[in-house]
Structure formats: structure tokens, C-alpha cells
DSSP file (Angstrom, degrees, kcal/mol; ACC not computed):
  #  RESIDUE AA STRUCTURE BP1 BP2  ACC     N-H-->O    O-->H-N    N-H-->O    O-->H-N    TCO  KAPPA ALPHA  PHI   PSI    X-CA   Y-CA   Z-CA
    1    1 A M     >        0   0    0      0, 0.0     4,-1.9     0, 0.0     3,-0.2   0.000 360.0 360.0 360.0 -46.3   59.5    4.5    7.5
    2    2 A Y  H  >  +     0   0    0      1,-0.2     4,-2.8     2,-0.2     5,-0.2   0.843 360.0  58.0 -64.0 -32.3   57.5    2.6    4.9
    3    3 A R  H  > S+     0   0    0      1,-0.2     4,-2.7     2,-0.2    -1,-0.2   0.910 106.4  48.5 -62.3 -40.8   58.9   -0.7    6.1
    4    4 A N  H  > S+     0   0    0      2,-0.2     4,-2.3    -3,-0.2    -2,-0.2   0.906 112.5  47.7 -65.6 -41.8   57.5    0.1    9.6
    5    5 A I  H  X S+     0   0    0     -4,-1.9     4,-2.8     2,-0.2     5,-0.2   0.932 114.0  47.0 -64.6 -46.1   54.1    0.9    8.2
    6    6 A S  H  X S+     0   0    0     -4,-2.8     4,-1.9     1,-0.2    23,-0.3   0.919 111.7  50.5 -62.3 -43.9   54.0   -2.2    6.0
    7    7 A A  H  X S+     0   0    0     -4,-2.7     4,-0.7    -5,-0.2    -1,-0.2   0.918 113.1  46.7 -60.5 -43.0   55.2   -4.4    8.9
    8    8 A Y  H >< S+     0   0    0     -4,-2.3     3,-0.8     1,-0.2     6,-0.3   0.937 114.7  45.2 -64.1 -47.5   52.5   -2.9   11.2
    9    9 A L  H 3< S+     0   0    0     -4,-2.8    -1,-0.2     1,-0.2    -2,-0.2   0.708 113.4  50.9 -73.5 -19.2   49.7   -3.3    8.6
   10   10 A N  H 3< S+     0   0    0     -4,-1.9    -1,-0.2    -5,-0.2    -2,-0.2   0.559  83.0 113.1 -90.3  -9.7   50.8   -6.8    7.7
   11   11 A A  S <X S-     0   0    0     -3,-0.8     4,-2.5    -4,-0.7     3,-0.4  -0.412  72.2-131.7 -64.4 133.7   50.8   -8.0   11.3
   12   12 A P  H  > S+     0   0    0      0, 0.0     4,-2.2     0, 0.0     5,-0.2   0.857 107.0  54.3 -54.7 -37.4   48.1  -10.6   11.9
   13   13 A S  H  > S+     0   0    0      2,-0.2     4,-2.0     1,-0.2     5,-0.1   0.890 109.9  46.4 -66.4 -38.3   46.9   -8.7   15.0
   14   14 A T  H  > S+     0   0    0     -3,-0.4     4,-2.2    -6,-0.3    -1,-0.2   0.920 111.9  50.7 -68.4 -44.1   46.5   -5.5   13.1
   15   15 A R  H  X>S+     0   0    0     -4,-2.5     5,-2.6     1,-0.2     4,-0.7   0.885 110.1  50.8 -60.4 -38.7   44.7   -7.2   10.3
   16   16 A A  H ><5S+     0   0    0     -4,-2.2     3,-0.7    -5,-0.2    -1,-0.2   0.923 109.8  49.4 -65.5 -43.6   42.4   -8.8   12.8
   17   17 A L  H 3<5S+     0   0    0     -4,-2.0    -2,-0.2     1,-0.2    -1,-0.2   0.855 112.6  48.0 -63.2 -34.8   41.6   -5.4   14.4
   18   18 A L  H 3<5S-     0   0    0     -4,-2.2    -1,-0.2    -5,-0.1    -2,-0.2   0.578 112.8-121.0 -82.1  -9.9   40.9   -3.9   11.0
   19   19 A G  T <<5 +     0   0    0     -4,-0.7     2,-0.3    -3,-0.7    -3,-0.2   0.803  43.4 177.9  76.0  29.5   38.6   -6.9   10.1
   20   20 A V      < -     0   0    0     -5,-2.6    -1,-0.2    -6,-0.2     5,-0.0  -0.500  35.7-111.1 -68.0 129.5   40.6   -7.9    7.0
   21   21 A N    >   -     0   0    0     -2,-0.3     3,-2.2     1,-0.1    -1,-0.1  -0.347  18.9-126.4 -61.6 137.9   39.1  -11.0    5.5
   22   22 A H  G >  S+     0   0    0      1,-0.3     3,-1.8     2,-0.2     4,-0.2   0.696 104.2  75.5 -62.6 -19.0   41.2  -14.1    5.9
   23   23 A S  G 3  S+     0   0    0      1,-0.3     3,-0.3     2,-0.1    -1,-0.3   0.679  94.2  53.4 -66.4 -13.8   41.1  -14.7    2.2
   24   24 A F  G X  S+     0   0    0     -3,-2.2     3,-1.9     1,-0.2    -1,-0.3   0.308  74.4 107.1 -99.9   7.6   43.5  -11.9    1.8
   25   25 A D  T <  S+     0   0    0     -3,-1.8    -1,-0.2     1,-0.3    -2,-0.1   0.819  78.5  52.2 -57.2 -32.3   46.1  -13.3    4.3
   26   26 A S  T 3  S+     0   0    0     -3,-0.3    -1,-0.3    -4,-0.2    -2,-0.1   0.577  95.3  81.7 -82.1  -7.7   48.5  -14.2    1.4
   27   27 A L  S <  S-     0   0    0     -3,-1.9     3,-0.1     3,-0.0    -1,-0.1  -0.867  74.4-146.2-101.6 113.5   48.4  -10.7    0.0
   28   28 A P        -     0   0    0      0, 0.0   -18,-0.1     0, 0.0    -2,-0.1  -0.365  29.0 -91.7 -74.2 156.0   50.7   -8.2    1.8
   29   29 A F        -     0   0    0    -23,-0.3     2,-0.4    -2,-0.1   -19,-0.1  -0.376  42.9-167.7 -60.7 142.0   49.8   -4.5    2.3
   30   30 A S        -     0   0    0     -3,-0.1     3,-0.1     1,-0.1    -3,-0.0  -0.997  21.7-150.5-135.9 131.3   51.1   -2.3   -0.5
   31   31 A S  S    S+     0   0    0     -2,-0.4     2,-0.4     1,-0.2    -1,-0.1   0.679  88.3  30.0 -74.9 -15.8   51.3    1.5   -0.3
   32   32 A C        -     0   0    0     -3,-0.0     2,-0.6     4,-0.0    -1,-0.2  -0.985  66.6-153.5-146.2 132.6   50.8    1.7   -4.0
   33   33 A S     >  -     0   0    0     -2,-0.4     4,-2.9     1,-0.2     5,-0.2  -0.923   6.2-157.7-106.2 115.9   49.1   -0.5   -6.5
   34   34 A V  H  > S+     0   0    0     -2,-0.6     4,-2.8     1,-0.2     5,-0.2   0.917  93.2  49.8 -60.0 -45.4   50.6   -0.2  -10.0
   35   35 A P  H  > S+     0   0    0      0, 0.0     4,-2.2     0, 0.0    -1,-0.2   0.917 113.6  45.8 -61.7 -40.1   47.4   -1.5  -11.7
   36   36 A V  H  > S+     0   0    0      2,-0.2     4,-2.3     1,-0.2    -2,-0.2   0.938 114.0  48.3 -66.3 -45.2   45.2    0.9   -9.8
   37   37 A N  H  X S+     0   0    0     -4,-2.9     4,-2.3     1,-0.2    -1,-0.2   0.906 111.4  50.9 -60.9 -41.8   47.6    3.8  -10.5
   38   38 A T  H  X S+     0   0    0     -4,-2.8     4,-2.9    -5,-0.2    -1,-0.2   0.901 108.1  52.6 -62.3 -41.6   47.7    2.9  -14.2
   39   39 A S  H  X S+     0   0    0     -4,-2.2     4,-1.6     2,-0.2     6,-0.2   0.914 109.5  48.6 -62.2 -43.0   43.9    2.9  -14.4
   40   40 A F  H  <>S+     0   0    0     -4,-2.3     5,-2.5     2,-0.2     4,-0.2   0.929 113.3  48.0 -61.2 -44.1   43.7    6.3  -12.9
   41   41 A T  H ><5S+     0   0    0     -4,-2.3     3,-1.4     1,-0.2    -2,-0.2   0.926 111.0  49.5 -63.1 -45.5   46.3    7.6  -15.3
   42   42 A L  H 3<5S+     0   0    0     -4,-2.9    -1,-0.2     1,-0.3    -2,-0.2   0.784 112.0  48.3 -66.9 -26.2   44.7    6.0  -18.4
   43   43 A S  T 3<5S-     0   0    0     -4,-1.6    -1,-0.3    -5,-0.2    -2,-0.2   0.373 111.8-120.8 -93.3   5.4   41.3    7.5  -17.4
   44   44 A H  T < 5 +     0   0    0     -3,-1.4     2,-1.0    -4,-0.2    -3,-0.2   0.774  69.3 138.6  60.4  28.0   42.9   11.0  -16.9
   45   45 A D      < +     0   0    0     -5,-2.5     2,-0.2    -6,-0.2    -1,-0.2  -0.691  29.2 138.8-102.4  77.8   41.7   10.9  -13.2
   46   46 A Q        -     0   0    0     -2,-1.0     2,-0.1     1,-0.1    -9,-0.0  -0.626  61.0 -70.5-116.2 172.7   44.8   12.3  -11.6
   47   47 A L        +     0   0    0     -2,-0.2     2,-0.3     0, 0.0    -1,-0.1  -0.390  59.2 163.0 -62.1 137.6   45.5   14.8   -8.8
   48   48 A H        -     0   0    0     -2,-0.1     2,-0.1    -3,-0.1    -3,-0.0  -0.986  42.4 -92.4-153.4 156.4   44.7   18.3   -9.8
   49   49 A T        +     0   0    0     -2,-0.3     4,-0.1     1,-0.1     0, 0.0  -0.416  36.0 173.1 -70.9 144.9   44.2   21.6   -8.0
   50   50 A S     >  +     0   0    0     -2,-0.1     4,-2.7     2,-0.1     5,-0.2   0.325  45.8 106.1-132.6   4.6   40.6   22.4   -7.0
   51   51 A H  H  > S+     0   0    0      1,-0.2     4,-2.5     2,-0.2     5,-0.2   0.849  82.6  51.2 -61.5 -33.5   40.9   25.5   -4.9
   52   52 A L  H  > S+     0   0    0      2,-0.2     4,-2.0     1,-0.2    -1,-0.2   0.894 111.2  48.0 -70.6 -37.2   39.5   27.7   -7.7
   53   53 A H  H  > S+     0   0    0     -3,-0.2     4,-2.1     2,-0.2    -2,-0.2   0.926 113.9  46.6 -65.8 -44.9   36.5   25.5   -8.2
   54   54 A V  H  X S+     0   0    0     -4,-2.7     4,-2.6     1,-0.2    -2,-0.2   0.913 111.1  52.4 -64.0 -42.5   35.8   25.3   -4.5
   55   55 A A  H  X S+     0   0    0     -4,-2.5     4,-2.4    -5,-0.2    -1,-0.2   0.905 108.8  50.3 -59.8 -41.9   36.2   29.1   -4.2
   56   56 A A  H  X S+     0   0    0     -4,-2.0     4,-1.3     2,-0.2    -1,-0.2   0.902 110.9  49.0 -64.7 -40.3   33.7   29.6   -7.0
   57   57 A L  H  <>S+     0   0    0     -4,-2.1     5,-2.5     1,-0.2     3,-0.3   0.923 111.7  48.9 -63.6 -43.9   31.2   27.3   -5.3
   58   58 A L  H ><5S+     0   0    0     -4,-2.6     3,-1.5     1,-0.2    -2,-0.2   0.893 107.0  55.3 -63.6 -39.7   31.6   29.1   -2.0
   59   59 A E  H 3<5S+     0   0    0     -4,-2.4    -1,-0.2     1,-0.3    -2,-0.2   0.809 107.0  51.3 -63.1 -29.2   31.1   32.5   -3.6
   60   60 A R  T 3<5S-     0   0    0     -4,-1.3    -1,-0.3    -3,-0.3    -2,-0.2   0.437 120.7-110.2 -86.6  -0.2   27.8   31.2   -5.0
   61   61 A G  T < 5 +     0   0    0     -3,-1.5     2,-0.3     1,-0.3    -3,-0.2   0.634  62.7 157.1  82.5  13.4   26.7   30.1   -1.6
   62   62 A T      < -     0   0    0     -5,-2.5     2,-0.3    -6,-0.2    -1,-0.3  -0.556  42.8-126.1 -74.1 132.2   26.9   26.4   -2.4
   63   63 A R        -     0   0    0     -2,-0.3     2,-0.3     2,-0.0    -1,-0.1  -0.635  35.9-176.5 -77.5 134.5   27.4   24.3    0.7
   64   64 A V        -     0   0    0     -2,-0.3     2,-0.5     2,-0.0   -10,-0.0  -0.932  26.2-148.7-132.1 154.8   30.4   22.0    0.4
   65   65 A L        -     0   0    0     -2,-0.3     2,-0.5     2,-0.0    -2,-0.0  -0.989  21.3-164.9-121.5 118.7   32.1   19.3    2.3
   66   66 A V        -     0   0    0     -2,-0.5     2,-0.5     2,-0.0    -2,-0.0  -0.910   6.6-156.3-111.5 126.1   35.8   19.2    1.8
   67   67 A Y        -     0   0    0     -2,-0.5     2,-0.5     3,-0.0     3,-0.0  -0.872   6.7-167.5 -97.7 130.5   38.0   16.2    2.8
   68   68 A V    >>  -     0   0    0     -2,-0.5     3,-1.9     1,-0.1     4,-1.9  -0.979  20.3-138.2-119.6 118.6   41.6   17.0    3.5
   69   69 A G  T 34 S+     0   0    0     -2,-0.5    -1,-0.1     1,-0.3    -2,-0.0   0.747  99.7  55.2 -48.4 -33.0   43.8   13.9    3.7
   70   70 A T  T 34 S+     0   0    0      1,-0.2    -1,-0.3     2,-0.1    -3,-0.0   0.818 122.3  24.2 -71.9 -29.3   45.8   15.2    6.7
   71   71 A Y  T <4        0   0    0     -3,-1.9    -2,-0.2     1,-0.1    -1,-0.2   0.487 360.0 360.0-118.9  -4.6   42.8   15.9    8.9
   72   72 A D     <        0   0    0     -4,-1.9    -3,-0.1     0, 0.0    -2,-0.1   0.494 360.0 360.0 -89.4 360.0   39.9   13.6    7.7
């Protein structure tokens, strides 16, 4: 599955539609960047549950905008 996604996102026609700058033509799409992932880990900025925080905000009447990766 990932091969198909990478092939699609590396296709010149797809890159053109997405407006990828030609200076990045030599850099293939990657679903994960080790340096970026390492930076998140070292800064302790990792995935964590937030439903209790959001629930507390909602209970206080705070307006929130929630992005959910599957639907945004």
C-alpha cells in the first residue's frame, strides 16, 4: 500500500498538481522523516490523549475547534 502512495506522490504529474517546487524534484516523498520524528521525541512532543482536556473545556463552555485526521 505504501509503495502505491509513494509512487503516486512522487509522480511528476502529481507533484505539479500539488505545486511542489522543482528544487525538490530530487527528493522523493517519504511517509516518515526520521529527523523530524527524533525532534518531536526529544522535545517530548508526542502523541497523547486529549479527550479529558477537551471534555473539561467543553464543560466550561469554551468554544473549541477539533481536527480529526480521518475527517479534516
